[in-house]
C-alpha positions as a Markdown table, in Angstrom:
| # | Residue | x | y | z |
|---|---|---|---|---|
| 1 | Met | 2.7 | 47.2 | 8.5 |
| 2 | Arg | 3.3 | 45.8 | 4.8 |
| 3 | Tyr | 6.3 | 44.0 | 5.8 |
| 4 | Val | 4.6 | 42.0 | 8.9 |
| 5 | Val | 1.1 | 41.5 | 6.2 |
| 6 | Ser | 4.4 | 40.2 | 4.0 |
| 7 | Met | 5.7 | 37.9 | 7.0 |
| 8 | Ala | 1.8 | 36.4 | 7.4 |
| 9 | Ala | 1.3 | 35.6 | 4.5 |
| 10 | Leu | 5.2 | 33.8 | 4.6 |
| 11 | Val | 3.8 | 32.1 | 7.7 |
| 12 | Val | 1.0 | 30.6 | 6.2 |
| 13 | Ala | 2.4 | 28.9 | 3.0 |
| 14 | Ala | 5.1 | 27.6 | 4.8 |
| 15 | Ser | 2.1 | 26.1 | 6.9 |
| 16 | Val | 0.0 | 24.9 | 4.2 |
| 17 | Ser | 2.3 | 23.8 | 2.5 |
| 18 | Ile | 3.7 | 21.3 | 4.7 |
| 19 | Arg | 0.5 | 20.3 | 6.3 |
| 20 | Ala | 0.3 | 18.9 | 2.4 |
| 21 | Gln | 3.4 | 16.8 | 2.8 |
| 22 | Glu | 2.3 | 15.6 | 5.8 |
| 23 | Val | -1.1 | 14.3 | 4.1 |
| 24 | Gly | -0.8 | 13.8 | 0.8 |
| 25 | Pro | 0.4 | 10.1 | -0.9 |
| 26 | Ile | 3.2 | 7.9 | 0.1 |
| 27 | Ser | 4.6 | 6.0 | -3.4 |
| 28 | His | 7.0 | 3.4 | -3.2 |
| 29 | Glu | 8.3 | 2.2 | -6.5 |
| 30 | Gly | 11.0 | -0.3 | -8.1 |
| 31 | Ile | 11.6 | -2.5 | -11.2 |
| 32 | Val | 11.0 | -6.2 | -10.5 |
| 33 | Glu | 12.4 | -9.1 | -12.1 |
| 34 | Ser | 9.6 | -10.9 | -13.7 |
| 35 | Ser | 7.0 | -10.0 | -16.7 |
| 36 | Val | 4.0 | -8.1 | -16.2 |
| 37 | Glu | 1.6 | -11.1 | -15.9 |
| 38 | Gln | 4.0 | -12.5 | -12.9 |
| 39 | Ala | 3.4 | -9.7 | -10.8 |
| 40 | Trp | 0.7 | -9.2 | -11.6 |
| 41 | Ala | -0.8 | -12.8 | -10.4 |
| 42 | Ala | 1.8 | -12.4 | -7.8 |
| 43 | Phe | -0.8 | -9.7 | -6.3 |
| 44 | Thr | -3.5 | -10.9 | -7.2 |
| 45 | Thr | -3.9 | -14.7 | -6.9 |
| 46 | Ser | -3.7 | -17.2 | -3.6 |
| 47 | Ala | -1.1 | -18.8 | -4.6 |
| 48 | Gly | 1.3 | -15.6 | -6.0 |
| 49 | Leu | 0.6 | -13.8 | -2.6 |
| 50 | Arg | 1.2 | -17.4 | -0.3 |
| 51 | Ala | 4.2 | -18.0 | -2.2 |
| 52 | Trp | 5.8 | -14.2 | -1.4 |
| 53 | Leu | 3.9 | -11.9 | 1.1 |
| 54 | Ala | 2.2 | -14.1 | 3.9 |
| 55 | Pro | 1.9 | -17.4 | 4.6 |
| 56 | His | -2.0 | -17.2 | 5.0 |
| 57 | Ala | -3.6 | -15.5 | 1.7 |
| 58 | Glu | -6.5 | -15.5 | -0.4 |
| 59 | Ile | -8.2 | -13.4 | -2.6 |
| 60 | Glu | -11.3 | -13.2 | -4.5 |
| 61 | Leu | -10.5 | -10.8 | -7.9 |
| 62 | Lys | -13.2 | -8.6 | -8.6 |
| 63 | Val | -14.1 | -5.2 | -7.6 |
| 64 | Gly | -16.0 | -5.7 | -3.7 |
| 65 | Gly | -13.7 | -8.8 | -3.2 |
| 66 | Leu | -11.5 | -8.9 | -0.6 |
| 67 | Met | -7.6 | -10.2 | -0.5 |
| 68 | Arg | -7.2 | -11.8 | 3.3 |
| 69 | Thr | -3.7 | -12.2 | 4.7 |
| 70 | Asn | -2.5 | -13.5 | 8.0 |
| 71 | Tyr | 1.6 | -13.0 | 8.2 |
| 72 | Asn | 1.4 | -15.1 | 11.9 |
| 73 | Pro | 2.9 | -19.2 | 9.5 |
| 74 | Gln | 0.8 | -20.7 | 13.4 |
| 75 | Gly | -2.1 | -18.9 | 12.6 |
| 76 | Gln | -5.3 | -19.0 | 9.6 |
| 77 | Leu | -6.9 | -16.8 | 8.3 |
| 78 | Gly | -10.1 | -15.5 | 9.7 |
| 79 | Asp | -8.3 | -15.2 | 13.2 |
| 80 | Pro | -8.0 | -11.9 | 15.0 |
| 81 | Gly | -4.7 | -11.7 | 13.2 |
| 82 | Thr | -6.4 | -11.6 | 9.7 |
| 83 | Ile | -5.8 | -8.3 | 7.3 |
| 84 | Glu | -8.8 | -7.7 | 4.7 |
| 85 | Asn | -8.7 | -5.3 | 1.8 |
| 86 | Val | -11.7 | -5.0 | -0.2 |
| 87 | Ile | -10.6 | -4.4 | -4.0 |
| 88 | Leu | -12.6 | -0.8 | -5.0 |
| 89 | Ser | -11.0 | -1.7 | -8.9 |
| 90 | Phe | -8.3 | -3.4 | -11.0 |
| 91 | Glu | -7.2 | -3.2 | -14.8 |
| 92 | Pro | -6.4 | -6.4 | -15.2 |
| 93 | Gln | -2.7 | -6.7 | -15.4 |
| 94 | Arg | -2.2 | -2.5 | -15.1 |
| 95 | Met | -4.0 | -1.7 | -11.3 |
| 96 | Ile | -5.3 | -3.1 | -8.7 |
| 97 | Ser | -6.6 | -0.8 | -6.3 |
| 98 | Ile | -7.6 | -1.4 | -2.3 |
| 99 | Lys | -8.9 | -0.5 | 1.0 |
| 100 | Val | -8.6 | -2.1 | 4.3 |
| 101 | Ala | -12.3 | -3.2 | 5.7 |
| 102 | Lys | -11.1 | -5.4 | 8.6 |
| 103 | Pro | -7.6 | -4.1 | 10.7 |
| 104 | Pro | -5.9 | -7.3 | 11.9 |
| 105 | Ala | -7.2 | -7.6 | 16.3 |
| 106 | Asn | -5.0 | -4.5 | 18.2 |
| 107 | Phe | -4.0 | -2.4 | 14.7 |
| 108 | Pro | -2.6 | 0.8 | 16.4 |
| 109 | Phe | -5.2 | 3.1 | 14.3 |
| 110 | Pro | -7.8 | 1.8 | 14.0 |
| 111 | Asn | -10.0 | 4.7 | 13.3 |
| 112 | Ala | -7.1 | 6.7 | 11.1 |
| 113 | Val | -7.3 | 3.1 | 8.5 |
| 114 | Arg | -10.9 | 3.2 | 7.3 |
| 115 | Glu | -9.8 | 6.9 | 5.8 |
| 116 | Met | -6.7 | 5.0 | 4.0 |
| 117 | Trp | -6.8 | 3.0 | 0.6 |
| 118 | Thr | -3.9 | 2.3 | -2.1 |
| 119 | Val | -3.5 | 1.5 | -5.4 |
| 120 | Leu | -1.0 | -0.4 | -7.3 |
| 121 | Tyr | 0.6 | 0.0 | -11.0 |
| 122 | Phe | 2.1 | -2.3 | -13.3 |
| 123 | Ser | 3.9 | -1.4 | -16.1 |
| 124 | Pro | 6.4 | -3.4 | -18.4 |
| 125 | Ala | 10.1 | -2.2 | -18.3 |
| 126 | Gly | 11.7 | -4.2 | -20.6 |
| 127 | Pro | 12.0 | -7.6 | -21.5 |
| 128 | Gly | 11.2 | -9.6 | -18.4 |
| 129 | Arg | 10.8 | -6.8 | -16.3 |
| 130 | Thr | 7.9 | -5.2 | -14.6 |
| 131 | Asn | 7.4 | -1.5 | -12.7 |
| 132 | Val | 5.5 | -1.6 | -9.8 |
| 133 | Arg | 4.6 | 1.5 | -8.0 |
| 134 | Glu | 2.9 | 0.7 | -4.9 |
| 135 | Val | 0.8 | 4.4 | -4.3 |
| 136 | Thr | -1.2 | 5.2 | -1.1 |
| 137 | Leu | -3.6 | 8.0 | 0.1 |
| 138 | Gly | -6.0 | 8.8 | 2.4 |
| 139 | Phe | -4.0 | 10.1 | 5.3 |
| 140 | Gly | -5.2 | 12.9 | 7.6 |
| 141 | Pro | -3.0 | 16.0 | 9.5 |
| 142 | Asp | -4.4 | 14.1 | 12.9 |
| 143 | Pro | -1.1 | 12.4 | 15.5 |
| 144 | Glu | -3.2 | 8.8 | 14.1 |
| 145 | Ser | -3.0 | 9.3 | 10.8 |
| 146 | Gln | 0.4 | 10.5 | 11.0 |
| 147 | Arg | 2.2 | 7.9 | 13.0 |
| 148 | Met | -0.1 | 5.3 | 10.6 |
| 149 | Arg | 1.3 | 7.3 | 7.3 |
| 150 | Ala | 5.2 | 6.4 | 8.9 |
| 151 | Phe | 4.0 | 2.7 | 9.5 |
| 152 | Phe | 2.8 | 2.4 | 6.1 |
| 153 | Asn | 6.3 | 4.2 | 4.2 |
| 154 | Gln | 8.0 | 1.5 | 6.1 |
| 155 | Gly | 5.9 | -1.3 | 5.9 |
| 156 | Asn | 5.8 | 0.2 | 2.1 |
| 157 | Ala | 8.6 | -0.1 | 1.6 |
| 158 | Ser | 9.8 | -3.5 | 3.0 |
| 159 | Thr | 6.4 | -4.3 | 1.3 |
| 160 | Leu | 8.2 | -3.9 | -2.3 |
| 161 | Asn | 12.1 | -4.9 | -1.4 |
| 162 | Gln | 10.2 | -8.2 | -0.3 |
| 163 | Leu | 8.7 | -8.9 | -3.7 |
| 164 | Gln | 12.0 | -7.3 | -5.4 |
| 165 | Arg | 13.6 | -10.5 | -3.5 |
| 166 | His | 11.2 | -13.6 | -4.3 |
| 167 | Phe | 12.2 | -12.2 | -8.0 |
| 168 | Ala | 15.1 | -12.1 | -8.4 |
| 169 | Lys | 15.7 | -15.7 | -6.8 |
| 170 | Ala | 14.1 | -17.1 | -9.1 |
| 171 | His | 16.4 | -15.8 | -12.3 |
């Protein structure tokens, strides 16, 4: 009997551990060959976003302001392909947090995205270098959220790589 109870406890502990991993944040971190000021401007100015992230982008850097992007070169801001993020908080040149306010049309995770938010951290990593860390949170155990988590895990890694390539070209 004691063996059965012990085994049951192990199974419960293992399933709780797996569930915690499935709903935990995803994080990507890397060094960018730029000053903190330059890396910050790449994320928090309209010109900075257009230079590396999306051909159509604008941001109003204030709590409650919008970061709008459209990755389609033939698109325009405000069309169905536009992504609108609301700025939740920021500390200049250190941190900005955003949440999807309006996903693009036909976004495959319309319910799960309502619970997700992203925090970006910027810190010096030596002369002319910045450590950028992106943490995305708010995932649930449901299938839609799990698929979205995998989508953003891959997409956020790609975004960081794109930022690194952008600044590598400048050197």
